[in-house]
N, C-alpha and C positions, 0 to 999 in steps of 0.2 A: 488679502492673500489668505489661504488656509493652509493648515498644517498638512492636509491631505495633498496639496499642490506644491508646496515649497520643498526645495532640496538643499541638502549639503553637497558641496563639491569637496571630494576627498583629494588626498595629496597627489595621486596620479590624474587627476583631471575628471574622473568618472563621477557622475552625479547620483546621489542616492535619496530618495524621499525621506522627508524628516519625520515621518511617522510610519512605523513598521508594524505588521501583524504577526505575532508569534504563534508557533503552532507546536510547542512543547506540551507533551501529555495529550495530544490529539491523535486518536488512533487512526490508522492509514485508511480504514474504511469510512471514517467520518471526514477526513481531510478533504476530500473532493468537494463535498457540498459546503463545507465551512469556509474553504478558500474562495469558491464562487460567491457565498454571501459577502464575504469581505470585499471581494472586487466589485461586486454590485453597489456596495455601500461607499465606495470610493478609494478603498486602500489600493496602492500600486506597488506596495514593498511587502514581500512575504519572506518570513524567516523560518527555515527549517534546519534539519541537521540529520547526518546519518544515523545518530544515536537515537533519533526520535522514531525512526522506522515508519516514517510516513512520506517519504520522498516521491514515491510513486503516485500516492494520492494527492499530493500537493501539485505534482506535475500535471496529472490528469486535470485537476481543477482548473489550472491556467490554460491548458490547451483547449479544453471544452468551453471556455467562456469566450465571449466575442470581444476580445481585445487584442490588439497587435503585441506579439511578443516583446518588442522594443519598448512597450510602455509599461511592462512590469519588472520589476527589480527582485531577483531571487538571490538569497543567501542561504548557504548551506555550510556544513563543517565537518572536518575530519574528525573522527571520534578521538577522545581524549586517551583512550587505550592504544591507538595506534602510534608507535614510536620508532618506526623503521621507514626507510625510503622505499623499499619494495612495497610494503603493505600501504603506505600513504599512495602510492602511484595506483595501486589497485582500487583503493577506496575512493580516490578521486574520479576514477573511470566508472566506478560503480554509481556514483551520485549522478554524474552526467547521464548515464544510461537510465537510471530509474527516473529522473526528473524528465528527460526527453525533451528538454526546451533549448538544446543548443548551448552555447557558452554559459556558465553560471556567473552571475553578476559579482558575486563576493563569496570567497571561500576563506573560512577561518579554521585554524587549529582550535578544537573545542576547549582544551584546557592544557596548561603545561605539564600536568601529571595525570595518570589514570585516576579516574574519579574515587577509587578505594583508597588512594593515597593523598588526595588533594588537601585534605584537612588534618592530616596526621603530621606532627612535628617529627623531624628526623628522617623522613623517607627521601629517597633520591630525587635530585633536582631535574634529571633528564635533559640537561644542556646539550649534550651532544646527540641525543635522540631527537630533540626538537630541531636541531639544525638539519637533521636528515629530511624530516617531515617538511620543513620550510624549503628545502631544495627541492623536493618534489612539487610543492605549490609553485615555486618559482618558474619551474620548466613548463608546468601547465598554464601558467600565466603568459610566459613567453611565446607559447605556440598558439595562443588565443582562446584556449579552452575555458579560462577565468579572466574575467575583465578587472578583477581586483582581488587582492590577497590581504589577509589580516589574521588576528588572533582573538582569543577570548579567554577571559579570567587569568591573563598574563600580569605578573607584577613587573616592576621596573627592571630588576635584573634578569628577568625572562626575555623582556624585550631587547634589552642591552646585548644579550647573549646572541640574539639573532642579528642585529644590525651590526654587531662588530665582526661577524664571520660570513655574513651573506650579501647578496647584491641589492635585492630589494628590501625596502623598509615596509612594515606593516602600515597600512592605510586606516586600519580601524582596530579597536579593542572592545569587544563587547564583554561588559562586566555587570556585576550587580550593583546597580546604582539606583537610590531612592531616597525619599525623605528619611534621615536618620542613619543612611549609609551612603555617603557621598565620596569616600575614598580620595579626600582632597589631594594627598601627595601624588597619587597615580594619576588623578585626572589633571593636575597641573603639568606633570611630566608629559603626558600625552598631548596636552595643548602646545607645550613648547616644541614638541617634535611633529606637529601637524598629524596627529593620530586621532581620528575622530572616535569619541567614546559613544558607544550604543548602550543603551539602559535596559538591561533585561530584568523582569520581575519588578516593574515600577510601582506595583501595589504590594510588594513584599510577599509575593504568593498568596495574596488575600489577607495577610495579617494587618496591614495598615487600614483596611476598610472598617475596623472597629475602634478606631483611635479617635478619642473625643476632641483632642486639639486640632487635628486635622478636619473633622466634621464641623467645628465651630468656624474655621476658615471657609470651608466650602459652602456653608450656610449664607455667608456674607455675599456669595456670588451667584446664589441660587443653582449651585452645581453639586454633583455627586463627590463623594470622597474620591473616588477612582478618577474622575476628571481633573481634579485638583492635583492628585499624585502625578498623573501623566503630564499635565501643565507645567508642573514643577520642574520635571526633568528637561523639558523643552526649554524653559527659561534658563536652566543651567547650562545650555549650549549642547546638550546631550540628545541621543536619538532614541526615544522610547519605543518599546516592543511590548504593548500590551497584548494579552492573549484571551480568548474566550471562544466557547462553542456555541454561546447563545446569542442569537440575532439581536436581541434587545441590547445586550451589553457591547456587542460588536459595534453596534451603531453608536451608542452612547459614549464609548471611547474615542469616536471621531470628533465629538462636539467640544473641542478644546480651544476654540479660537476666542479666548478671552485673556486678559492679562492680571496676573496676581500682583498686587501692589507690592512695592518695596517693604512696607511694614509688614505685610503678610508673609512675604517671603522671609523676612527675618525671624518671624514666629516659627515658621516651618524650619528653617536652618537650626533652630535652637532645639528641636526635638531630637532626642538622642536615642537612636535604635530602639523604637518603641515595639518593633516586631520581636 
């Protein structure tokens, strides 16, 4: 089996390909060609977001490629800044229209706080507001516009706020997960509650590519540092979302069907936030 053809089954029974193609920082006028390249190279899972401002390009790339819609998994996200029911309803509808692919396979709340406040201590937690946004997601899910709903960048108390007040539980939490940043307590909580972890920036937005310890491990397998970073997240039971706009690297990132030994996984586990 290949990571390109294997799937995770989320808590609601929806299957999601184990390897996703990220489109963060991919301009809309580039996204169509890049998505078509990814599909041609075997990706069937494309990750976008309203905040990326490339949903129309992503949708066009899928629609104009010779592949059945049901064979492509599409994720998008309600912007982190959207913290009201009415605005969430509007943005979900906007994403549906821009992608123009029918139901969105997975829709996430992009972050529990607006980005300007995400990493500042003492800022509001937006618990009530996230319930409003989640309610809009639930309604879209129940009417069939979304096949699954989840969150991104949520910590344990953010998740528990939703599960204690709402009907549906998140089936996924997309977080920054990589060598040196494994967020063990959060990952364990999500595993215990059948919430799939999606690992964005598995190469640490490029910072890990220059790490000598990872390079030494990669050399033992005849692989690139990027390939080891992606493989590491898979062996940790998470779903990696590498991104690139260069065909060479898009293809290289699919060549991850090798096994990192327990000894080498221990070496990688011991690396402490090298980025």
